[in-house]
PQR file with spaces between the fields and no chain letter, atoms N, CA, C, O and H, PARSE charges and radii, in Angstrom:
ATOM       1  N    UNK     1      25.800    9.126  -25.943 -0.4000 1.5000
ATOM       2  CA   UNK     1      26.279    8.662  -24.665 -0.0000 2.0000
ATOM       3  C    UNK     1      27.126    9.760  -24.036  0.5500 1.7000
ATOM       4  O    UNK     1      27.831   10.504  -24.718 -0.5500 1.4000
ATOM       5  N    UNK     2      27.032    9.834  -22.735 -0.4000 1.5000
ATOM       6  CA   UNK     2      27.845   10.796  -21.997 -0.0000 2.0000
ATOM       7  C    UNK     2      28.090   10.241  -20.602  0.5500 1.7000
ATOM       8  O    UNK     2      27.477    9.255  -20.193 -0.5500 1.4000
ATOM       9  H    UNK     2      26.459    9.231  -22.181  0.4000 1.0000
ATOM      10  N    UNK     3      28.979   10.879  -19.891 -0.4000 1.5000
ATOM      11  CA   UNK     3      29.301   10.430  -18.535 -0.0000 2.0000
ATOM      12  C    UNK     3      29.028   11.562  -17.554  0.5500 1.7000
ATOM      13  O    UNK     3      29.546   12.670  -17.695 -0.5500 1.4000
ATOM      14  H    UNK     3      29.477   11.680  -20.223  0.4000 1.0000
ATOM      15  N    UNK     4      28.214   11.263  -16.570 -0.4000 1.5000
ATOM      16  CA   UNK     4      27.959   12.218  -15.500 -0.0000 2.0000
ATOM      17  C    UNK     4      29.182   12.320  -14.597  0.5500 1.7000
ATOM      18  O    UNK     4      29.905   11.344  -14.401 -0.5500 1.4000
ATOM      19  H    UNK     4      27.793   10.364  -16.455  0.4000 1.0000
ATOM      20  N    UNK     5      29.403   13.519  -14.047 -0.4000 1.5000
ATOM      21  CA   UNK     5      30.348   13.681  -12.950 -0.0000 2.0000
ATOM      22  C    UNK     5      29.522   14.123  -11.742  0.5500 1.7000
ATOM      23  O    UNK     5      28.303   14.255  -11.843 -0.5500 1.4000
ATOM      24  H    UNK     5      28.815   14.312  -14.207  0.4000 1.0000
ATOM      25  N    UNK     6      30.167   14.350  -10.614 -0.4000 1.5000
ATOM      26  CA   UNK     6      29.396   14.722   -9.410 -0.0000 2.0000
ATOM      27  C    UNK     6      28.566   15.981   -9.626  0.5500 1.7000
ATOM      28  O    UNK     6      27.401   16.038   -9.234 -0.5500 1.4000
ATOM      29  H    UNK     6      31.158   14.243  -10.532  0.4000 1.0000
ATOM      30  N    UNK     7      29.170   16.990  -10.252 -0.4000 1.5000
ATOM      31  CA   UNK     7      28.456   18.254  -10.461 -0.0000 2.0000
ATOM      32  C    UNK     7      27.269   18.080  -11.405  0.5500 1.7000
ATOM      33  O    UNK     7      26.178   18.571  -11.117 -0.5500 1.4000
ATOM      34  H    UNK     7      30.117   16.943  -10.571  0.4000 1.0000
ATOM      35  N    UNK     8      27.467   17.392  -12.523 -0.4000 1.5000
ATOM      36  CA   UNK     8      26.375   17.249  -13.488 -0.0000 2.0000
ATOM      37  C    UNK     8      25.274   16.334  -12.951  0.5500 1.7000
ATOM      38  O    UNK     8      24.095   16.556  -13.228 -0.5500 1.4000
ATOM      39  H    UNK     8      28.354   16.993  -12.757  0.4000 1.0000
ATOM      40  N    UNK     9      25.651   15.309  -12.185 -0.4000 1.5000
ATOM      41  CA   UNK     9      24.617   14.433  -11.620 -0.0000 2.0000
ATOM      42  C    UNK     9      23.818   15.155  -10.536  0.5500 1.7000
ATOM      43  O    UNK     9      22.616   14.931  -10.399 -0.5500 1.4000
ATOM      44  H    UNK     9      26.608   15.129  -11.960  0.4000 1.0000
ATOM      45  N    UNK    10      24.475   16.010   -9.776 -0.4000 1.5000
ATOM      46  CA   UNK    10      23.765   16.796   -8.761 -0.0000 2.0000
ATOM      47  C    UNK    10      22.777   17.740   -9.428  0.5500 1.7000
ATOM      48  O    UNK    10      21.648   17.886   -8.960 -0.5500 1.4000
ATOM      49  H    UNK    10      25.452   16.192   -9.887  0.4000 1.0000
ATOM      50  N    UNK    11      23.183   18.372  -10.498 -0.4000 1.5000
ATOM      51  CA   UNK    11      22.291   19.273  -11.227 -0.0000 2.0000
ATOM      52  C    UNK    11      21.118   18.511  -11.835  0.5500 1.7000
ATOM      53  O    UNK    11      19.973   18.952  -11.741 -0.5500 1.4000
ATOM      54  H    UNK    11      24.100   18.253  -10.878  0.4000 1.0000
ATOM      55  N    UNK    12      21.402   17.367  -12.458 -0.4000 1.5000
ATOM      56  CA   UNK    12      20.364   16.574  -13.119 -0.0000 2.0000
ATOM      57  C    UNK    12      19.336   16.036  -12.132  0.5500 1.7000
ATOM      58  O    UNK    12      18.139   16.017  -12.419 -0.5500 1.4000
ATOM      59  H    UNK    12      22.332   17.009  -12.535  0.4000 1.0000
ATOM      60  N    UNK    13      19.812   15.596  -10.958 -0.4000 1.5000
ATOM      61  CA   UNK    13      18.935   15.006   -9.952 -0.0000 2.0000
ATOM      62  C    UNK    13      18.706   15.948   -8.775  0.5500 1.7000
ATOM      63  O    UNK    13      18.561   15.498   -7.638 -0.5500 1.4000
ATOM      64  H    UNK    13      20.784   15.612  -10.724  0.4000 1.0000
ATOM      65  N    UNK    14      18.674   17.243   -9.038 -0.4000 1.5000
ATOM      66  CA   UNK    14      18.550   18.268   -8.005 -0.0000 2.0000
ATOM      67  C    UNK    14      17.393   18.006   -7.041  0.5500 1.7000
ATOM      68  O    UNK    14      17.528   18.244   -5.841 -0.5500 1.4000
ATOM      69  H    UNK    14      18.792   17.609   -9.961  0.4000 1.0000
ATOM      70  N    UNK    15      16.261   17.519   -7.547 -0.4000 1.5000
ATOM      71  CA   UNK    15      15.099   17.312   -6.680 -0.0000 2.0000
ATOM      72  C    UNK    15      15.326   16.198   -5.658  0.5500 1.7000
ATOM      73  O    UNK    15      14.586   16.095   -4.680 -0.5500 1.4000
ATOM      74  H    UNK    15      16.152   17.325   -8.522  0.4000 1.0000
ATOM      75  N    UNK    16      16.347   15.364   -5.878 -0.4000 1.5000
ATOM      76  CA   UNK    16      16.630   14.268   -4.950 -0.0000 2.0000
ATOM      77  C    UNK    16      17.798   14.571   -4.006  0.5500 1.7000
ATOM      78  O    UNK    16      18.070   13.801   -3.085 -0.5500 1.4000
ATOM      79  H    UNK    16      16.948   15.448   -6.672  0.4000 1.0000
ATOM      80  N    UNK    17      18.473   15.673   -4.234 -0.4000 1.5000
ATOM      81  CA   UNK    17      19.622   16.017   -3.389 -0.0000 2.0000
ATOM      82  C    UNK    17      19.175   16.138   -1.929  0.5500 1.7000
ATOM      83  O    UNK    17      18.160   16.766   -1.631 -0.5500 1.4000
ATOM      84  H    UNK    17      18.252   16.298   -4.983  0.4000 1.0000
ATOM      85  N    UNK    18      19.938   15.534   -1.037 -0.4000 1.5000
ATOM      86  CA   UNK    18      19.612   15.573    0.385 -0.0000 2.0000
ATOM      87  C    UNK    18      18.782   14.394    0.857  0.5500 1.7000
ATOM      88  O    UNK    18      18.645   14.182    2.062 -0.5500 1.4000
ATOM      89  H    UNK    18      20.763   15.024   -1.279  0.4000 1.0000
ATOM      90  N    UNK    19      18.217   13.612   -0.077 -0.4000 1.5000
ATOM      91  CA   UNK    19      17.452   12.425    0.305 -0.0000 2.0000
ATOM      92  C    UNK    19      18.421   11.290    0.621  0.5500 1.7000
ATOM      93  O    UNK    19      19.549   11.268    0.129 -0.5500 1.4000
ATOM      94  H    UNK    19      18.327   13.784   -1.056  0.4000 1.0000
ATOM      95  N    UNK    20      17.976   10.366    1.433 -0.4000 1.5000
ATOM      96  CA   UNK    20      18.841    9.287    1.907 -0.0000 2.0000
ATOM      97  C    UNK    20      19.450    8.466    0.769  0.5500 1.7000
ATOM      98  O    UNK    20      20.590    8.014    0.876 -0.5500 1.4000
ATOM      99  H    UNK    20      17.060   10.384    1.833  0.4000 1.0000
ATOM     100  N    UNK    21      18.709    8.271   -0.309 -0.4000 1.5000
ATOM     101  CA   UNK    21      19.198    7.435   -1.406 -0.0000 2.0000
ATOM     102  C    UNK    21      20.103    8.175   -2.384  0.5500 1.7000
ATOM     103  O    UNK    21      20.697    7.553   -3.265 -0.5500 1.4000
ATOM     104  H    UNK    21      17.782    8.638   -0.396  0.4000 1.0000
ATOM     105  N    UNK    22      20.215    9.498   -2.242 -0.4000 1.5000
ATOM     106  CA   UNK    22      20.958   10.286   -3.229 -0.0000 2.0000
ATOM     107  C    UNK    22      22.418    9.860   -3.391  0.5500 1.7000
ATOM     108  O    UNK    22      22.872    9.746   -4.530 -0.5500 1.4000
ATOM     109  H    UNK    22      19.733   10.003   -1.526  0.4000 1.0000
ATOM     110  N    UNK    23      23.178    9.619   -2.322 -0.4000 1.5000
ATOM     111  CA   UNK    23      24.576    9.202   -2.525 -0.0000 2.0000
ATOM     112  C    UNK    23      24.713    7.929   -3.371  0.5500 1.7000
ATOM     113  O    UNK    23      25.609    7.838   -4.211 -0.5500 1.4000
ATOM     114  H    UNK    23      22.809    9.712   -1.397  0.4000 1.0000
ATOM     115  N    UNK    24      23.838    6.958   -3.154 -0.4000 1.5000
ATOM     116  CA   UNK    24      23.878    5.731   -3.959 -0.0000 2.0000
ATOM     117  C    UNK    24      23.479    6.007   -5.404  0.5500 1.7000
ATOM     118  O    UNK    24      24.088    5.470   -6.329 -0.5500 1.4000
ATOM     119  H    UNK    24      23.111    7.032   -2.472  0.4000 1.0000
ATOM     120  N    UNK    25      22.461    6.840   -5.604 -0.4000 1.5000
ATOM     121  CA   UNK    25      22.049    7.219   -6.956 -0.0000 2.0000
ATOM     122  C    UNK    25      23.196    7.914   -7.672  0.5500 1.7000
ATOM     123  O    UNK    25      23.498    7.595   -8.822 -0.5500 1.4000
ATOM     124  H    UNK    25      21.966    7.277   -4.853  0.4000 1.0000
ATOM     125  N    UNK    26      23.825    8.846   -7.008 -0.4000 1.5000
ATOM     126  CA   UNK    26      24.928    9.596   -7.606 -0.0000 2.0000
ATOM     127  C    UNK    26      26.112    8.675   -7.930  0.5500 1.7000
ATOM     128  O    UNK    26      26.719    8.791   -8.994 -0.5500 1.4000
ATOM     129  H    UNK    26      23.580    9.104   -6.073  0.4000 1.0000
ATOM     130  N    UNK    27      26.429    7.773   -7.022 -0.4000 1.5000
ATOM     131  CA   UNK    27      27.530    6.831   -7.267 -0.0000 2.0000
ATOM     132  C    UNK    27      27.231    5.956   -8.479  0.5500 1.7000
ATOM     133  O    UNK    27      28.115    5.705   -9.297 -0.5500 1.4000
ATOM     134  H    UNK    27      25.936    7.678   -6.157  0.4000 1.0000
ATOM     135  N    UNK    28      25.995    5.494   -8.596 -0.4000 1.5000
ATOM     136  CA   UNK    28      25.613    4.663   -9.733 -0.0000 2.0000
ATOM     137  C    UNK    28      25.664    5.454  -11.037  0.5500 1.7000
ATOM     138  O    UNK    28      26.201    4.980  -12.038 -0.5500 1.4000
ATOM     139  H    UNK    28      25.277    5.699   -7.931  0.4000 1.0000
ATOM     140  N    UNK    29      25.104    6.658  -11.020 -0.4000 1.5000
ATOM     141  CA   UNK    29      25.012    7.445  -12.249 -0.0000 2.0000
ATOM     142  C    UNK    29      26.373    7.958  -12.725  0.5500 1.7000
ATOM     143  O    UNK    29      26.527    8.270  -13.905 -0.5500 1.4000
ATOM     144  H    UNK    29      24.668    7.043  -10.207  0.4000 1.0000
ATOM     145  N    UNK    30      27.347    8.050  -11.845 -0.4000 1.5000
ATOM     146  CA   UNK    30      28.676    8.507  -12.247 -0.0000 2.0000
ATOM     147  C    UNK    30      29.639    7.343  -12.489  0.5500 1.7000
ATOM     148  O    UNK    30      30.810    7.569  -12.792 -0.5500 1.4000
ATOM     149  H    UNK    30      27.222    7.797  -10.886  0.4000 1.0000
ATOM     150  N    UNK    31      29.164    6.106  -12.360 -0.4000 1.5000
ATOM     151  CA   UNK    31      30.041    4.944  -12.468 -0.0000 2.0000
ATOM     152  C    UNK    31      30.381    4.555  -13.908  0.5500 1.7000
ATOM     153  O    UNK    31      31.378    3.870  -14.138 -0.5500 1.4000
ATOM     154  H    UNK    31      28.213    5.923  -12.114  0.4000 1.0000
ATOM     155  N    UNK    32      29.577    4.975  -14.866 -0.4000 1.5000
ATOM     156  CA   UNK    32      29.821    4.604  -16.257 -0.0000 2.0000
ATOM     157  C    UNK    32      29.055    5.569  -17.154  0.5500 1.7000
ATOM     158  O    UNK    32      28.472    6.539  -16.669 -0.5500 1.4000
ATOM     159  H    UNK    32      28.767    5.531  -14.679  0.4000 1.0000
ATOM     160  N    UNK    33      29.054    5.313  -18.438 -0.4000 1.5000
ATOM     161  CA   UNK    33      28.364    6.196  -19.368 -0.0000 2.0000
ATOM     162  C    UNK    33      26.849    6.008  -19.264  0.5500 1.7000
ATOM     163  O    UNK    33      26.368    4.956  -18.843 -0.5500 1.4000
ATOM     164  H    UNK    33      29.527    4.525  -18.832  0.4000 1.0000
ATOM     165  N    UNK    34      26.122    7.031  -19.649 -0.4000 1.5000
ATOM     166  CA   UNK    34      24.661    6.993  -19.701 -0.0000 2.0000
ATOM     167  C    UNK    34      24.234    7.228  -21.144  0.5500 1.7000
ATOM     168  O    UNK    34      24.891    7.961  -21.882 -0.5500 1.4000
ATOM     169  H    UNK    34      26.513    7.885  -19.991  0.4000 1.0000
ATOM     170  N    UNK    35      23.149    6.613  -21.532 -0.4000 1.5000
ATOM     171  CA   UNK    35      22.606    6.791  -22.869 -0.0000 2.0000
ATOM     172  C    UNK    35      21.360    7.660  -22.743  0.5500 1.7000
ATOM     173  O    UNK    35      20.405    7.295  -22.058 -0.5500 1.4000
ATOM     174  H    UNK    35      22.615    6.018  -20.932  0.4000 1.0000
ATOM     175  N    UNK    36      21.377    8.792  -23.399 -0.4000 1.5000
ATOM     176  CA   UNK    36      20.228    9.691  -23.364 -0.0000 2.0000
ATOM     177  C    UNK    36      19.260    9.360  -24.484  0.5500 1.7000
ATOM     178  O    UNK    36      19.657    8.864  -25.538 -0.5500 1.4000
ATOM     179  H    UNK    36      22.153    9.089  -23.955  0.4000 1.0000
ATOM     180  N    UNK    37      17.998    9.636  -24.249 -0.4000 1.5000
ATOM     181  CA   UNK    37      16.985    9.467  -25.290 -0.0000 2.0000
ATOM     182  C    UNK    37      16.130   10.724  -25.349  0.5500 1.7000
ATOM     183  O    UNK    37      15.979   11.438  -24.358 -0.5500 1.4000
ATOM     184  H    UNK    37      17.675   10.039  -23.393  0.4000 1.0000
ATOM     185  N    UNK    38      15.586   10.976  -26.503 -0.4000 1.5000
ATOM     186  CA   UNK    38      14.656   12.088  -26.674 -0.0000 2.0000
ATOM     187  C    UNK    38      13.267   11.505  -26.858  0.5500 1.7000
ATOM     188  O    UNK    38      13.034   10.705  -27.764 -0.5500 1.4000
ATOM     189  H    UNK    38      15.709   10.396  -27.308  0.4000 1.0000
ATOM     190  N    UNK    39      12.352   11.906  -26.001 -0.4000 1.5000
ATOM     191  CA   UNK    39      10.973   11.435  -26.074 -0.0000 2.0000
ATOM     192  C    UNK    39      10.146   12.479  -26.812  0.5500 1.7000
ATOM     193  O    UNK    39      10.057   13.627  -26.375 -0.5500 1.4000
ATOM     194  H    UNK    39      12.542   12.556  -25.265  0.4000 1.0000
ATOM     195  N    UNK    40       9.546   12.089  -27.918 -0.4000 1.5000
ATOM     196  CA   UNK    40       8.791   13.023  -28.731 -0.0000 2.0000
ATOM     197  C    UNK    40       7.406   12.443  -28.994  0.5500 1.7000
ATOM     198  O    UNK    40       7.230   11.591  -29.865 -0.5500 1.4000
ATOM     199  H    UNK    40       9.617   11.157  -28.273  0.4000 1.0000
ATOM     200  N    UNK    41       6.440   12.913  -28.239 -0.4000 1.5000
ATOM     201  CA   UNK    41       5.047   12.493  -28.393 -0.0000 2.0000
ATOM     202  C    UNK    41       4.229   13.267  -27.370  0.5500 1.7000
ATOM     203  O    UNK    41       4.764   13.732  -26.364 -0.5500 1.4000
ATOM     204  H    UNK    41       6.583   13.605  -27.532  0.4000 1.0000
ATOM     205  N    UNK    42       2.939   13.406  -27.625 -0.4000 1.5000
ATOM     206  CA   UNK    42       2.100   13.995  -26.585 -0.0000 2.0000
ATOM     207  C    UNK    42       2.174   13.116  -25.329  0.5500 1.7000
ATOM     208  O    UNK    42       2.062   11.894  -25.422 -0.5500 1.4000
ATOM     209  H    UNK    42       2.504   13.028  -28.443  0.4000 1.0000
ATOM     210  N    UNK    43       2.360   13.724  -24.179 -0.4000 1.5000
ATOM     211  CA   UNK    43       2.474   13.006  -22.900 -0.0000 2.0000
ATOM     212  C    UNK    43       3.585   11.957  -22.924  0.5500 1.7000
ATOM     213  O    UNK    43       3.431   10.876  -22.355 -0.5500 1.4000
ATOM     214  H    UNK    43       2.451   14.717  -24.103  0.4000 1.0000
ATOM     215  N    UNK    44       4.693   12.270  -23.575 -0.4000 1.5000
ATOM     216  CA   UNK    44       5.771   11.308  -23.769 -0.0000 2.0000
ATOM     217  C    UNK    44       6.349   10.807  -22.447  0.5500 1.7000
ATOM     218  O    UNK    44       6.603    9.611  -22.301 -0.5500 1.4000
ATOM     219  H    UNK    44       4.818   13.148  -24.037  0.4000 1.0000
ATOM     220  N    UNK    45       6.558   11.698  -21.491 -0.4000 1.5000
ATOM     221  CA   UNK    45       7.149   11.277  -20.216 -0.0000 2.0000
ATOM     222  C    UNK    45       6.192   10.348  -19.475  0.5500 1.7000
ATOM     223  O    UNK    45       6.618    9.334  -18.922 -0.5500 1.4000
ATOM     224  H    UNK    45       6.351   12.669  -21.610  0.4000 1.0000
ATOM     225  N    UNK    46       4.925   10.681  -19.462 -0.4000 1.5000
ATOM     226  CA   UNK    46       3.928    9.835  -18.807 -0.0000 2.0000
ATOM     227  C    UNK    46       3.884    8.458  -19.463  0.5500 1.7000
ATOM     228  O    UNK    46       3.815    7.445  -18.766 -0.5500 1.4000
ATOM     229  H    UNK    46       4.580   11.504  -19.912  0.4000 1.0000
ATOM     230  N    UNK    47       3.922    8.408  -20.789 -0.4000 1.5000
ATOM     231  CA   UNK    47       3.909    7.133  -21.505 -0.0000 2.0000
ATOM     232  C    UNK    47       5.161    6.315  -21.193  0.5500 1.7000
ATOM     233  O    UNK    47       5.085    5.101  -21.005 -0.5500 1.4000
ATOM     234  H    UNK    47       3.977    9.231  -21.355  0.4000 1.0000
ATOM     235  N    UNK    48       6.306    6.981  -21.140 -0.4000 1.5000
ATOM     236  CA   UNK    48       7.553    6.298  -20.834 -0.0000 2.0000
ATOM     237  C    UNK    48       7.518    5.702  -19.427  0.5500 1.7000
ATOM     238  O    UNK    48       7.929    4.561  -19.215 -0.5500 1.4000
ATOM     239  H    UNK    48       6.368    7.968  -21.293  0.4000 1.0000
ATOM     240  N    UNK    49       7.026    6.483  -18.479 -0.4000 1.5000
ATOM     241  CA   UNK    49       6.938    5.998  -17.095 -0.0000 2.0000
ATOM     242  C    UNK    49       5.984    4.817  -16.983  0.5500 1.7000
ATOM     243  O    UNK    49       6.239    3.885  -16.221 -0.5500 1.4000
ATOM     244  H    UNK    49       6.692    7.410  -18.652  0.4000 1.0000
ATOM     245  N    UNK    50       4.896    4.849  -17.731 -0.4000 1.5000
ATOM     246  CA   UNK    50       3.968    3.716  -17.732 -0.0000 2.0000
ATOM     247  C    UNK    50       4.632    2.467  -18.307  0.5500 1.7000
ATOM     248  O    UNK    50       4.428    1.364  -17.800 -0.5500 1.4000
ATOM     249  H    UNK    50       4.690    5.606  -18.350  0.4000 1.0000
ATOM     250  N    UNK    51       5.418    2.638  -19.354 -0.4000 1.5000
ATOM     251  CA   UNK    51       6.133    1.515  -19.953 -0.0000 2.0000
ATOM     252  C    UNK    51       7.138    0.924  -18.965  0.5500 1.7000
ATOM     253  O    UNK    51       7.273   -0.295  -18.865 -0.5500 1.4000
ATOM     254  H    UNK    51       5.583    3.534  -19.766  0.4000 1.0000
ATOM     255  N    UNK    52       7.842    1.792  -18.238 -0.4000 1.5000
ATOM     256  CA   UNK    52       8.823    1.327  -17.257 -0.0000 2.0000
ATOM     257  C    UNK    52       8.161    0.645  -16.075  0.5500 1.7000
ATOM     258  O    UNK    52       8.642   -0.388  -15.609 -0.5500 1.4000
ATOM     259  H    UNK    52       7.733    2.783  -18.319  0.4000 1.0000
ATOM     260  N    UNK    53       7.072    1.199  -15.586 -0.4000 1.5000
ATOM     261  CA   UNK    53       6.395    0.664  -14.412 -0.0000 2.0000
ATOM     262  C    UNK    53       6.945    1.266  -13.132  0.5500 1.7000
ATOM     263  O    UNK    53       7.865    2.083  -13.179 -0.5500 1.4000
ATOM     264  H    UNK    53       6.681    2.038  -15.964  0.4000 1.0000
ATOM     265  N    UNK    54       6.396    0.873  -11.987 -0.4000 1.5000
ATOM     266  CA   UNK    54       6.852    1.387  -10.697 -0.0000 2.0000
ATOM     267  C    UNK    54       8.338    1.096  -10.468  0.5500 1.7000
ATOM     268  O    UNK    54       8.858    0.081  -10.931 -0.5500 1.4000
ATOM     269  H    UNK    54       5.649    0.210  -11.949  0.4000 1.0000
ATOM     270  N    UNK    55       9.014    2.000   -9.747 -0.4000 1.5000
ATOM     271  CA   UNK    55      10.445    1.828   -9.511 -0.0000 2.0000
ATOM     272  C    UNK    55      10.737    0.614   -8.629  0.5500 1.7000
ATOM     273  O    UNK    55      11.802    0.009   -8.758 -0.5500 1.4000
ATOM     274  H    UNK    55       8.591    2.825   -9.371  0.4000 1.0000
ATOM     275  N    UNK    56       9.841    0.254   -7.761 -0.4000 1.5000
ATOM     276  CA   UNK    56      10.000   -0.939   -6.924 -0.0000 2.0000
ATOM     277  C    UNK    56       9.572   -2.151   -7.757  0.5500 1.7000
ATOM     278  O    UNK    56       8.407   -2.269   -8.137 -0.5500 1.4000
ATOM     279  H    UNK    56       8.977    0.745   -7.656  0.4000 1.0000
ATOM     280  N    UNK    57      10.510   -3.039   -8.034 -0.4000 1.5000
ATOM     281  CA   UNK    57      10.200   -4.162   -8.923 -0.0000 2.0000
ATOM     282  C    UNK    57       9.135   -5.102   -8.357  0.5500 1.7000
ATOM     283  O    UNK    57       8.372   -5.698   -9.117 -0.5500 1.4000
ATOM     284  H    UNK    57      11.456   -2.944   -7.726  0.4000 1.0000
ATOM     285  N    UNK    58       9.077   -5.237   -7.039 -0.4000 1.5000
ATOM     286  CA   UNK    58       8.036   -6.077   -6.444 -0.0000 2.0000
ATOM     287  C    UNK    58       6.661   -5.478   -6.706  0.5500 1.7000
ATOM     288  O    UNK    58       5.711   -6.198   -7.014 -0.5500 1.4000
ATOM     289  H    UNK    58       9.698   -4.753   -6.422  0.4000 1.0000
ATOM     290  N    UNK    59       6.559   -4.168   -6.585 -0.4000 1.5000
ATOM     291  CA   UNK    59       5.297   -3.474   -6.867 -0.0000 2.0000
ATOM     292  C    UNK    59       4.990   -3.573   -8.363  0.5500 1.7000
ATOM     293  O    UNK    59       3.841   -3.783   -8.750 -0.5500 1.4000
ATOM     294  H    UNK    59       7.330   -3.583   -6.335  0.4000 1.0000
ATOM     295  N    UNK    60       6.009   -3.424   -9.193 -0.4000 1.5000
ATOM     296  CA   UNK    60       5.810   -3.523  -10.646 -0.0000 2.0000
ATOM     297  C    UNK    60       5.263   -4.893  -11.023  0.5500 1.7000
ATOM     298  O    UNK    60       4.350   -4.988  -11.843 -0.5500 1.4000
ATOM     299  H    UNK    60       6.942   -3.253   -8.878  0.4000 1.0000
ATOM     300  N    UNK    61       5.806   -5.952  -10.436 -0.4000 1.5000
ATOM     301  CA   UNK    61       5.345   -7.301  -10.755 -0.0000 2.0000
ATOM     302  C    UNK    61       3.884   -7.492  -10.384  0.5500 1.7000
ATOM     303  O    UNK    61       3.147   -8.208  -11.062 -0.5500 1.4000
ATOM     304  H    UNK    61       6.548   -5.875   -9.769  0.4000 1.0000
ATOM     305  N    UNK    62       3.472   -6.843   -9.296 -0.4000 1.5000
ATOM     306  CA   UNK    62       2.082   -6.974   -8.828 -0.0000 2.0000
ATOM     307  C    UNK    62       1.136   -6.049   -9.589  0.5500 1.7000
ATOM     308  O    UNK    62       0.087   -6.482  -10.066 -0.5500 1.4000
ATOM     309  H    UNK    62       4.071   -6.262   -8.745  0.4000 1.0000
ATOM     310  N    UNK    63       1.510   -4.772   -9.699 -0.4000 1.5000
ATOM     311  CA   UNK    63       0.595   -3.764  -10.226 -0.0000 2.0000
ATOM     312  C    UNK    63       0.725   -3.494  -11.734  0.5500 1.7000
ATOM     313  O    UNK    63      -0.213   -3.004  -12.363 -0.5500 1.4000
ATOM     314  H    UNK    63       2.362   -4.420   -9.311  0.4000 1.0000
ATOM     315  N    UNK    64       1.885   -3.814  -12.304 -0.4000 1.5000
ATOM     316  CA   UNK    64       2.114   -3.558  -13.732 -0.0000 2.0000
ATOM     317  C    UNK    64       2.938   -4.696  -14.327  0.5500 1.7000
ATOM     318  O    UNK    64       4.079   -4.495  -14.744 -0.5500 1.4000
ATOM     319  H    UNK    64       2.648   -4.212  -11.794  0.4000 1.0000
ATOM     320  N    UNK    65       2.353   -5.894  -14.363 -0.4000 1.5000
ATOM     321  CA   UNK    65       3.128   -7.082  -14.755 -0.0000 2.0000
ATOM     322  C    UNK    65       3.679   -7.046  -16.185  0.5500 1.7000
ATOM     323  O    UNK    65       4.598   -7.801  -16.500 -0.5500 1.4000
ATOM     324  H    UNK    65       1.426   -6.058  -14.025  0.4000 1.0000
ATOM     325  N    UNK    66       3.150   -6.204  -17.039 -0.4000 1.5000
ATOM     326  CA   UNK    66       3.676   -6.118  -18.408 -0.0000 2.0000
ATOM     327  C    UNK    66       4.693   -4.981  -18.579  0.5500 1.7000
ATOM     328  O    UNK    66       5.138   -4.705  -19.693 -0.5500 1.4000
ATOM     329  H    UNK    66       2.403   -5.591  -16.783  0.4000 1.0000
ATOM     330  N    UNK    67       5.053   -4.330  -17.480 -0.4000 1.5000
ATOM     331  CA   UNK    67       6.025   -3.232  -17.540 -0.0000 2.0000
ATOM     332  C    UNK    67       7.455   -3.772  -17.628  0.5500 1.7000
ATOM     333  O    UNK    67       7.694   -4.946  -17.346 -0.5500 1.4000
ATOM     334  H    UNK    67       4.691   -4.554  -16.575  0.4000 1.0000
ATOM     335  N    UNK    68       8.383   -2.935  -18.010 -0.4000 1.5000
ATOM     336  CA   UNK    68       9.780   -3.346  -18.123 -0.0000 2.0000
ATOM     337  C    UNK    68      10.365   -3.731  -16.772  0.5500 1.7000
ATOM     338  O    UNK    68      11.137   -4.685  -16.683 -0.5500 1.4000
ATOM     339  H    UNK    68       8.189   -1.981  -18.239  0.4000 1.0000
ATOM     340  N    UNK    69      10.011   -3.007  -15.726 -0.4000 1.5000
ATOM     341  CA   UNK    69      10.561   -3.300  -14.407 -0.0000 2.0000
ATOM     342  C    UNK    69      10.000   -4.576  -13.803  0.5500 1.7000
ATOM     343  O    UNK    69      10.624   -5.167  -12.922 -0.5500 1.4000
ATOM     344  H    UNK    69       9.384   -2.232  -15.798  0.4000 1.0000
ATOM     345  N    UNK    70       8.845   -5.006  -14.258 -0.4000 1.5000
ATOM     346  CA   UNK    70       8.274   -6.265  -13.768 -0.0000 2.0000
ATOM     347  C    UNK    70       9.094   -7.417  -14.305  0.5500 1.7000
ATOM     348  O    UNK    70       8.793   -8.575  -14.018 -0.5500 1.4000
ATOM     349  H    UNK    70       8.338   -4.526  -14.975  0.4000 1.0000
């Protein structure tokens, strides 16, 4: 577990900096501790994203009903 600060969250989410949702993302990610995980498998990130499902929960419920976000 670790805690993001403004600088570390900006670095971690660099590709989202400047987007409209970034201030809310940064506020959320710096509000408490985060638990990191290590994904070890072929195509691990793709598999993890499939398990999570679409970021929009309404879309997840429709398109990936067995996903975590659904």
